[in-house]
LUMFI-821124 format. One line per 8 residues: their letters; for each residue z, x, y of C-alpha. Coordinates in nm, 3 decimals. Example, Ala and Ser with C-alpha at 12.3 -4.5 7.8 and 13.67 -1.06 7.14 Angstrom:
AS	0.780 1.230 -0.450; 0.714 1.367 -0.106
This chain:
MTIHSARF	0.018 -0.003 0.014; 0.051 0.275 0.238; -0.269 0.441 0.202; -0.396 0.087 0.220; -0.275 0.047 0.583; -0.346 0.381 0.682; -0.698 0.339 0.577; -0.686 0.024 0.795
RFDARRPR	-0.561 0.208 1.103; -0.838 0.488 1.094; -1.128 0.218 1.045; -0.955 0.022 1.344; -1.005 0.323 1.580; -1.363 0.397 1.526; -1.610 0.209 1.713; -1.781 -0.079 1.582
AGVRLVLI	-2.150 -0.003 1.455; -2.353 -0.150 1.763; -2.120 0.010 2.037; -2.166 0.395 1.866; -2.548 0.357 1.875; -2.587 0.274 2.210; -2.367 0.568 2.302; -2.555 0.769 2.073
AGALLAAA	-2.881 0.664 2.218; -2.760 0.644 2.575; -2.655 1.022 2.540; -2.979 1.141 2.448; -3.186 0.983 2.706; -2.901 1.090 2.988; -2.969 1.434 2.895; -3.350 1.377 2.986
PPLGAQDR	-3.438 1.505 3.340; -3.577 1.212 3.566; -3.988 1.168 3.458; -4.098 1.201 3.834; -3.971 1.541 3.794; -4.209 1.667 3.506; -4.553 1.675 3.423; -4.756 1.560 3.145
SDEQRLDE	-4.668 1.797 2.903; -4.290 1.682 2.971; -4.399 1.354 2.780; -4.399 1.532 2.470; -4.041 1.648 2.542; -3.934 1.321 2.581; -4.121 1.154 2.286; -3.924 1.408 2.072
IARVAAQR	-3.582 1.287 2.261; -3.718 0.950 2.168; -3.775 1.028 1.826; -3.440 1.201 1.746; -3.278 0.909 1.891; -3.436 0.691 1.651; -3.367 0.881 1.360; -2.977 0.897 1.442
FLAARAEE	-2.963 0.548 1.490; -3.111 0.512 1.167; -2.884 0.683 1.032; -2.592 0.523 1.150; -2.647 0.221 1.093; -2.712 0.303 0.723; -2.343 0.444 0.706; -2.205 0.153 0.871
EQTRPTVP	-2.419 -0.064 0.603; -2.270 0.207 0.278; -1.933 0.148 0.441; -1.944 -0.235 0.448; -1.769 -0.348 0.134; -2.019 -0.565 -0.058; -1.764 -0.722 -0.285; -1.443 -0.864 -0.145
APPPGQMV	-1.141 -0.654 -0.239; -0.957 -0.896 -0.549; -0.611 -1.123 -0.427; -0.306 -0.890 -0.492; -0.173 -0.984 -0.826; 0.083 -1.283 -0.853; 0.363 -1.314 -1.046; 0.342 -1.562 -1.311
DLTLEDAV	0.646 -1.722 -1.506; 0.535 -1.722 -1.874; 0.729 -1.833 -2.185; 0.720 -1.733 -2.527; 0.553 -2.044 -2.657; 0.296 -1.973 -2.362; 0.227 -1.640 -2.493; 0.177 -1.764 -2.824
TRALERNL	-0.105 -2.032 -2.715; -0.225 -1.822 -2.478; -0.302 -1.523 -2.777; -0.448 -1.779 -2.994; -0.710 -1.938 -2.769; -0.831 -1.565 -2.581; -0.717 -1.305 -2.780; -1.021 -1.082 -2.855
ELAVERLN	-0.941 -1.016 -3.213; -0.886 -1.393 -3.351; -1.217 -1.447 -3.168; -1.389 -1.171 -3.351; -1.180 -1.315 -3.725; -1.284 -1.656 -3.634; -1.670 -1.554 -3.666; -1.613 -1.416 -4.042
PQTFDLTI	-1.621 -1.769 -4.228; -1.950 -1.800 -4.042; -2.119 -1.493 -4.162; -2.044 -1.669 -4.511; -2.173 -2.001 -4.415; -2.453 -1.831 -4.366; -2.465 -1.605 -4.721; -2.406 -1.928 -4.941
ARLRSAYN	-2.724 -2.118 -4.753; -2.933 -1.812 -4.772; -2.822 -1.826 -5.149; -2.875 -2.188 -5.190; -3.187 -2.161 -5.029; -3.335 -2.008 -5.366; -3.339 -2.331 -5.527; -3.480 -2.538 -5.240
PVATSQFN	-3.870 -2.632 -5.363; -4.169 -2.424 -5.276; -4.468 -2.582 -5.184; -4.794 -2.387 -5.205; -5.148 -2.494 -5.119; -5.502 -2.260 -5.160; -5.857 -2.310 -5.002; -6.129 -2.089 -5.143
QRAVVLPP	-6.463 -2.070 -5.032; -6.760 -1.867 -5.281; -7.099 -1.786 -5.293; -7.212 -1.582 -5.599; -7.574 -1.492 -5.641; -7.605 -1.341 -6.049; -7.880 -1.115 -6.180; -8.137 -1.197 -6.453
TNQLNGGN	-7.937 -0.994 -6.726; -8.038 -1.208 -7.041; -8.207 -1.514 -7.143; -7.931 -1.783 -7.106; -7.909 -1.659 -6.718; -8.044 -1.993 -6.598; -8.269 -1.878 -6.395; -8.420 -1.545 -6.236
IVQNDTTD	-8.200 -1.541 -5.964; -7.865 -1.811 -5.985; -7.704 -1.886 -5.702; -7.331 -2.054 -5.744; -7.144 -2.235 -5.464; -6.794 -2.291 -5.516; -6.523 -2.450 -5.300; -6.148 -2.479 -5.431
YNAGILQA	-5.880 -2.654 -5.269; -5.546 -2.651 -5.479; -5.187 -2.768 -5.413; -4.853 -2.725 -5.606; -4.491 -2.701 -5.535; -4.209 -2.465 -5.776; -3.834 -2.494 -5.809; -3.593 -2.283 -5.928
LPWGGGAV	-3.323 -2.535 -6.116; -2.941 -2.465 -5.933; -2.854 -2.528 -6.301; -2.922 -2.401 -6.647; -3.139 -2.101 -6.505; -3.423 -2.313 -6.531; -3.752 -2.352 -6.304; -4.027 -2.588 -6.344
SFQFNNRK	-4.338 -2.579 -6.158; -4.661 -2.872 -6.051; -4.985 -2.751 -5.998; -5.286 -2.938 -5.914; -5.611 -2.784 -5.897; -5.984 -2.920 -5.763; -6.282 -2.748 -5.756; -6.670 -2.836 -5.655
QVTSNIFA	-6.942 -2.629 -5.756; -7.335 -2.605 -5.650; -7.528 -2.397 -5.893; -7.921 -2.345 -5.940; -7.861 -2.291 -6.286; -8.119 -2.487 -6.496; -7.870 -2.527 -6.809; -7.627 -2.697 -6.555
NFNPTFTS	-7.537 -3.081 -6.682; -7.352 -3.144 -6.352; -7.482 -3.039 -5.986; -7.271 -3.025 -5.802; -6.969 -3.035 -6.055; -6.592 -3.158 -5.960; -6.345 -3.030 -6.165; -5.989 -3.138 -6.153
NFNLVMTQ	-5.680 -3.041 -6.340; -5.286 -3.058 -6.334; -5.106 -2.835 -6.488; -4.669 -2.871 -6.527; -4.501 -2.574 -6.636; -4.099 -2.511 -6.732; -3.942 -2.234 -6.807; -3.553 -2.253 -6.955
PLLRGLLV	-3.365 -1.944 -7.076; -3.127 -2.013 -7.359; -2.913 -1.802 -7.381; -2.907 -1.497 -7.126; -2.916 -1.703 -6.791; -2.794 -2.057 -6.922; -2.461 -2.092 -6.824; -2.444 -1.848 -6.533
DNNRQQLR	-2.732 -1.595 -6.418; -2.744 -1.364 -6.084; -2.811 -1.614 -5.805; -2.518 -1.877 -5.935; -2.293 -1.549 -5.972; -2.354 -1.409 -5.642; -2.288 -1.780 -5.511; -1.980 -1.852 -5.692
VTTINREI	-1.858 -1.536 -5.530; -1.944 -1.595 -5.196; -1.810 -1.879 -5.188; -1.450 -1.709 -5.331; -1.523 -1.468 -5.038; -1.541 -1.747 -4.749; -1.170 -1.847 -4.876; -1.078 -1.493 -4.857
SEIQLRGT	-1.197 -1.428 -4.533; -1.026 -1.771 -4.435; -0.730 -1.660 -4.566; -0.748 -1.308 -4.391; -0.779 -1.534 -4.070; -0.485 -1.741 -4.128; -0.325 -1.355 -4.180; -0.455 -1.225 -3.894
VATTMAAV	-0.303 -1.509 -3.684; 0.005 -1.473 -3.827; 0.021 -1.112 -3.747; -0.140 -1.166 -3.386; 0.149 -1.430 -3.310; 0.442 -1.194 -3.432; 0.326 -0.869 -3.261; 0.310 -1.124 -2.930
RNAYWELL	0.648 -1.233 -2.993; 0.755 -0.864 -3.017; 0.563 -0.748 -2.722; 0.729 -1.004 -2.522; 1.068 -0.949 -2.624; 0.975 -0.557 -2.523; 0.871 -0.643 -2.177; 1.200 -0.904 -2.169
YALDAVEV	1.417 -0.571 -2.255; 1.151 -0.326 -2.057; 1.254 -0.578 -1.696; 1.599 -0.609 -1.788; 1.619 -0.227 -1.824; 1.497 -0.172 -1.514; 1.777 -0.413 -1.365; 2.050 -0.216 -1.555
ARGSLTLA	1.903 0.168 -1.388; 1.863 -0.031 -1.070; 2.245 -0.150 -1.100; 2.339 0.206 -1.216; 2.154 0.369 -0.962; 2.299 0.104 -0.669; 2.668 0.197 -0.862; 2.589 0.566 -0.772
EKLVEDNR	2.529 0.553 -0.467; 2.762 0.327 -0.319; 2.986 0.663 -0.484; 2.813 0.874 -0.267; 2.851 0.657 0.015; 3.251 0.647 -0.054; 3.269 0.987 -0.134; 3.140 1.103 0.234
ARVEIGTM	3.364 0.874 0.371; 3.627 1.052 0.198; 3.498 1.429 0.290; 3.491 1.240 0.653; 3.875 1.190 0.666; 3.933 1.509 0.445; 4.082 1.385 0.152; 3.794 1.500 -0.082
APLDVVQA	3.534 1.834 -0.127; 3.234 1.814 0.027; 3.145 1.947 -0.359; 3.234 1.620 -0.495; 2.971 1.441 -0.258; 2.706 1.705 -0.406; 2.812 1.579 -0.809; 2.726 1.216 -0.677
EAEAATRR	2.398 1.310 -0.516; 2.293 1.472 -0.843; 2.386 1.180 -1.028; 2.236 0.976 -0.820; 1.917 1.163 -0.838; 1.946 1.151 -1.204; 1.967 0.787 -1.205; 1.603 0.736 -0.944
QALAQAEA	1.449 0.895 -1.234; 1.551 0.702 -1.511; 1.489 0.409 -1.293; 1.141 0.555 -1.253; 1.091 0.580 -1.601; 1.248 0.248 -1.700; 0.956 0.129 -1.429; 0.690 0.337 -1.633
TWRTAELA	0.822 0.099 -1.936; 0.833 -0.145 -1.773; 0.432 -0.133 -1.684; 0.307 -0.017 -2.027; 0.542 -0.253 -2.174; 0.361 -0.546 -1.958; -0.033 -0.389 -2.056; 0.078 -0.458 -2.428
LKRLIVSG	0.119 -0.788 -2.400; -0.161 -0.863 -2.195; -0.383 -0.706 -2.447; -0.288 -0.936 -2.702; -0.292 -1.288 -2.434; -0.593 -1.236 -2.226; -0.981 -1.266 -2.315; -1.145 -0.951 -2.102
TDDPLWRA	-1.040 -0.817 -1.769; -1.205 -1.089 -1.605; -0.952 -1.314 -1.735; -0.684 -1.411 -1.423; -0.360 -1.284 -1.629; -0.525 -0.936 -1.634; -0.386 -0.907 -1.258; -0.144 -1.107 -1.267
SLRPIDPP	0.271 -0.993 -1.301; 0.410 -1.120 -1.597; 0.748 -1.209 -1.549; 0.885 -1.314 -1.916; 1.160 -1.638 -1.845; 1.271 -1.680 -2.196; 1.596 -1.497 -2.246; 1.677 -1.381 -2.586
SYAPEPLD	1.985 -1.590 -2.796; 2.173 -1.499 -3.026; 2.253 -1.745 -3.292; 2.324 -1.585 -3.627; 2.237 -1.798 -3.908; 2.262 -1.760 -4.316; 1.900 -1.614 -4.423; 1.791 -1.768 -4.745
VEGAVRRA	1.677 -1.455 -4.884; 1.557 -1.634 -5.235; 1.404 -1.927 -5.042; 1.201 -1.690 -4.843; 1.124 -1.445 -5.152; 1.000 -1.790 -5.302; 0.785 -1.911 -4.986; 0.616 -1.544 -4.958
LEDRTDLA	0.547 -1.554 -5.343; 0.349 -1.868 -5.342; 0.199 -1.816 -4.957; 0.168 -1.463 -4.834; -0.205 -1.426 -4.777; -0.232 -1.100 -4.880; -0.121 -1.250 -5.244; -0.335 -1.534 -5.156
QARRQIDA	-0.649 -1.291 -5.138; -0.548 -1.087 -5.472; -0.560 -1.392 -5.659; -0.896 -1.546 -5.531; -1.035 -1.195 -5.559; -0.954 -1.178 -5.940; -1.120 -1.505 -5.970; -1.405 -1.374 -5.807
NNLTLRFM	-1.411 -1.078 -6.065; -1.388 -1.309 -6.362; -1.645 -1.470 -6.266; -1.845 -1.115 -6.215; -1.693 -1.055 -6.615; -1.848 -1.380 -6.744; -2.181 -1.269 -6.608; -2.176 -0.938 -6.768
RNEMLPDL	-2.077 -1.054 -7.080; -2.409 -1.323 -7.021; -2.585 -1.003 -6.965; -2.534 -0.862 -7.280; -2.692 -1.158 -7.452; -3.026 -1.145 -7.603; -3.297 -1.274 -7.366; -3.435 -1.597 -7.556
ELAASYGA	-3.649 -1.805 -7.322; -3.853 -2.138 -7.378; -4.150 -2.220 -7.197; -4.325 -2.572 -7.198; -4.657 -2.677 -7.014; -4.858 -2.958 -7.067; -5.224 -3.042 -6.859; -5.553 -3.242 -6.829
QGLGGTQF	-5.820 -3.229 -6.699; -6.114 -3.420 -6.535; -6.491 -3.356 -6.483; -6.731 -3.526 -6.247; -7.060 -3.504 -6.010; -7.426 -3.596 -6.072; -7.483 -3.580 -6.430; -7.840 -3.447 -6.541
IRQGSGLG	-8.047 -3.635 -6.820; -8.240 -3.444 -7.032; -8.565 -3.496 -7.208; -8.413 -3.361 -7.535; -8.106 -3.221 -7.671; -8.248 -2.855 -7.684; -8.135 -2.554 -7.457; -8.294 -2.561 -7.124
SSVIGSIP	-8.449 -2.918 -7.184; -8.677 -3.048 -6.855; -8.461 -3.310 -6.649; -8.595 -3.673 -6.666; -8.355 -3.867 -6.397; -7.927 -3.803 -6.300; -7.647 -4.017 -6.315; -7.508 -4.025 -5.914
GGYADALR	-7.164 -3.942 -5.948; -6.869 -3.729 -5.753; -6.531 -3.626 -5.696; -6.387 -3.980 -5.788; -6.558 -3.990 -6.126; -6.318 -3.607 -6.182; -6.019 -3.827 -6.067; -6.078 -4.134 -6.308
TLSGVRYP	-6.113 -3.899 -6.607; -5.809 -3.676 -6.456; -5.584 -3.962 -6.464; -5.710 -4.082 -6.851; -5.572 -3.755 -6.990; -5.907 -3.740 -7.168; -5.915 -3.361 -7.244; -5.510 -3.272 -7.260
TWNLQLNL	-5.385 -2.927 -7.329; -5.027 -2.849 -7.404; -4.821 -2.537 -7.531; -4.473 -2.442 -7.657; -4.352 -2.079 -7.649; -4.031 -1.882 -7.682; -3.964 -1.596 -7.601; -3.741 -1.332 -7.729
SYPLGTSG	-3.582 -0.966 -7.627; -3.291 -0.770 -7.770; -3.215 -0.423 -7.655; -3.142 -0.185 -7.978; -2.818 -0.022 -8.007; -2.568 0.012 -7.707; -2.718 -0.091 -7.367; -2.582 -0.058 -7.025
AEANYARA	-2.483 -0.396 -6.997; -2.237 -0.322 -7.265; -2.077 -0.010 -7.077; -2.040 -0.193 -6.789; -1.848 -0.495 -6.943; -1.627 -0.297 -7.097; -1.555 -0.102 -6.791; -1.512 -0.420 -6.632
RIQLSQST	-1.266 -0.540 -6.858; -1.076 -0.257 -6.777; -1.075 -0.317 -6.409; -0.946 -0.630 -6.467; -0.662 -0.540 -6.622; -0.600 -0.278 -6.329; -0.600 -0.566 -6.141; -0.356 -0.737 -6.306
AQLRALEL	-0.125 -0.482 -6.320; -0.184 -0.431 -5.924; -0.152 -0.802 -5.817; 0.218 -0.821 -6.050; 0.282 -0.426 -5.831; 0.214 -0.647 -5.485; 0.430 -0.946 -5.609; 0.694 -0.671 -5.646
QVATDVTN	0.640 -0.551 -5.301; 0.627 -0.881 -5.155; 0.942 -0.939 -5.259; 1.091 -0.591 -5.166; 0.957 -0.628 -4.790; 1.090 -0.963 -4.749; 1.451 -0.858 -4.869; 1.441 -0.558 -4.665
AALQAENS	1.364 -0.759 -4.372; 1.657 -0.976 -4.439; 1.874 -0.639 -4.436; 1.752 -0.584 -4.117; 1.815 -0.866 -3.943; 2.131 -0.904 -4.086; 2.213 -0.493 -3.974; 2.105 -0.605 -3.604
ITRYEAAL	2.335 -0.877 -3.612; 2.597 -0.558 -3.700; 2.469 -0.342 -3.425; 2.488 -0.612 -3.148; 2.809 -0.724 -3.262; 2.917 -0.386 -3.197; 2.693 -0.295 -2.882; 2.864 -0.631 -2.712
AARQLAET	3.177 -0.490 -2.833; 3.110 -0.135 -2.627; 2.994 -0.263 -2.327; 3.274 -0.481 -2.250; 3.512 -0.167 -2.299; 3.275 0.041 -2.131; 3.335 -0.223 -1.796; 3.696 -0.236 -1.848
RLEAEQSR	3.702 0.095 -1.838; 3.480 0.207 -1.547; 3.682 -0.087 -1.364; 3.981 0.160 -1.462; 3.862 0.474 -1.355; 3.751 0.321 -1.005; 4.078 0.230 -0.973; 4.253 0.496 -1.056
FEVGLSTN	4.042 0.684 -0.852; 4.116 0.503 -0.480; 4.489 0.581 -0.579; 4.382 0.920 -0.643; 4.438 0.948 -1.036; 4.096 1.029 -1.090; 3.807 1.224 -1.039; 3.498 1.226 -0.931
FFVVQAQR	3.373 1.363 -1.248; 3.581 1.084 -1.482; 3.409 0.791 -1.253; 3.044 0.963 -1.243; 3.122 0.947 -1.674; 3.245 0.574 -1.665; 2.942 0.477 -1.490; 2.693 0.638 -1.729
DLATAQSS	2.863 0.518 -1.989; 2.836 0.148 -1.891; 2.490 0.213 -1.815; 2.424 0.344 -2.126; 2.598 0.054 -2.335; 2.435 -0.208 -2.130; 2.106 -0.088 -2.265; 2.246 -0.038 -2.632
ELRALLDY	2.334 -0.381 -2.600; 2.029 -0.513 -2.512; 1.875 -0.314 -2.737; 2.067 -0.418 -3.040; 1.974 -0.794 -2.942; 1.609 -0.720 -2.861; 1.601 -0.529 -3.207; 1.778 -0.832 -3.380
RRALVDYQ	1.503 -1.048 -3.229; 1.274 -0.831 -3.315; 1.421 -0.864 -3.688; 1.388 -1.224 -3.699; 1.005 -1.220 -3.630; 0.952 -0.925 -3.928; 1.124 -1.153 -4.140; 0.957 -1.455 -4.027
RLQEAPSA	0.599 -1.295 -4.058; 0.625 -1.137 -4.354; 0.678 -1.428 -4.564; 0.321 -1.523 -4.428; 0.124 -1.193 -4.361; 0.187 -0.841 -4.441; 0.207 -0.569 -4.195; -0.141 -0.455 -4.262
RGGGIGAL	-0.433 -0.494 -4.428; -0.573 -0.250 -4.745; -0.437 -0.211 -5.055; -0.556 -0.479 -5.201; -0.732 -0.557 -5.525; -1.104 -0.457 -5.514; -1.403 -0.675 -5.626; -1.586 -0.580 -5.902
NAGGADGG	-1.935 -0.438 -5.912; -2.181 -0.618 -6.103; -2.355 -0.241 -6.162; -2.712 -0.358 -6.153; -2.718 -0.583 -6.449; -3.057 -0.785 -6.520; -3.049 -1.134 -6.397; -3.301 -1.342 -6.222
AGGGFGGG	-3.213 -1.615 -5.968; -3.273 -1.907 -6.161; -3.477 -1.806 -6.379; -3.851 -1.795 -6.183; -4.200 -1.870 -6.322; -4.251 -1.574 -6.534; -4.570 -1.410 -6.804; -4.426 -1.647 -7.065
AGAAAGGF	-4.522 -1.954 -6.844; -4.854 -1.795 -6.726; -4.920 -1.765 -7.071; -4.908 -2.092 -7.159; -5.084 -2.195 -6.884; -5.397 -1.931 -6.956; -5.624 -2.186 -7.035; -5.642 -2.348 -6.720
DAGGFGAG	-5.902 -2.121 -6.502; -5.880 -2.354 -6.179; -5.802 -2.130 -5.860; -5.584 -1.840 -6.030; -5.328 -2.051 -6.185; -5.310 -1.870 -6.495; -5.165 -1.553 -6.662; -4.892 -1.424 -6.481
GFGGGGRN	-4.812 -1.800 -6.336; -4.574 -1.776 -6.058; -4.273 -1.536 -6.010; -4.476 -1.242 -6.044; -4.292 -1.138 -6.409; -4.103 -1.411 -6.455; -3.750 -1.327 -6.518; -3.552 -1.021 -6.535
């Protein structure tokens, strides 16, 4: 504040920009001699003076613009009365760590949506225009130069089934062909066909596969993220309460230091009065002044601790440096109460074993590991897959009537037709085709899936033992917290008695000093002991409140994250997402040459 006032007085003495600029220009012009006393060569000198004056004018205006504040200074921080519940409420609404933690379940929701999208139907379509000119390679070529113009327009839909690991597809293909082949019976020729294909695993992938396992595990991980959020809320609330008590302790410590300094300064004044009347030696004044200086240092340190504690609380309850509370001064108005109650340690341990977030997270992680183990056991089964397909073809177009039944007989007439004839033939299922196929594959010898499964079983046994160890740790933590709370009660009662005795001793020493039965040294020592006793009493009371906060928090959440049960890794085990449309299904449909729906089918190689 002192520095700001000095700057303001300095700025107030400076002339304003307009006055200063006019003075500069006037001084420069006054320095020039009268124009009538100069010849034309002096005009150049006057022009130079004017140019310099203009430059200095612009420079002075630029300097004034730079020194002018562009953003008004923020108002001084106001004092805000803050209750403990208000602090907790602000933390739940504005704490940045909680804001980050609340986003974690949403990321798992998006992952779940991505995994479920594997079971959404996929529509396909194809349009193809092709022209082929065939050279006369043999007598059955159909002419010296045969040109075939083909148009394909196909559509289909395929879907992986969310149950059973199977997949189904339906393909509807259409083709129009115009040819100059003399052996053709139809020109143009319209062909249509449909094909229904289904693949179903019978052993591996029937009950669980890679995508279904990931979907279930991700659902559990989302529940774990919600448990972690609950733990973060409990930890943050405890941190806010502890920071609130620390700020209250720091403020009270400042008041204690100020009171101690007041006593020391009063002793200095009394000693100086006694020196003036000749009843005390000047050395006693020096001793009292030294003690007062020491207590000023203690006050400065207490104020620094207060500012640090205030920042620690602000960090937990503000949403950023633009939060109005960040610039305000906090004044906690809820005094710490001392109302000791018997602690139900057994009930607290039982609640912690049932509800504590690290145990809940560990149990859900074991559930996820069991799902992974089930998937790995499924990968050890033989890969037996059923592929079934059914389809039909239709034919239509302008049909030629030939003179005889021999190859290449002359055309004597035609029967008009078109695409509708192909659809009519297709709907009548005159030319059906079906296929049923079993595919079996099984590795010989010990497979990698068996090794992964054996390793996972060992890790799952370790997880069970880790859970029991964690339960024991939880019971130990809660019991230790209860012991700390009980010890804090004893400490506070002892500190309370010590402070009362220190006050009595100081009063006695001051009375003895006033009548000459005590010395300055004993009074200073009694004042110092009272300040120490007051600080110890306040610290013991706040430690008791902190112990209760930790006792409640340890029933809900651990002190820190980490040390939990790890997730099992499937070890790169094979497994498709719902079976896919594989080579078996493509082989079943291999007889349909309609726009590429043949060997290989959908899915590019089938199930892994």
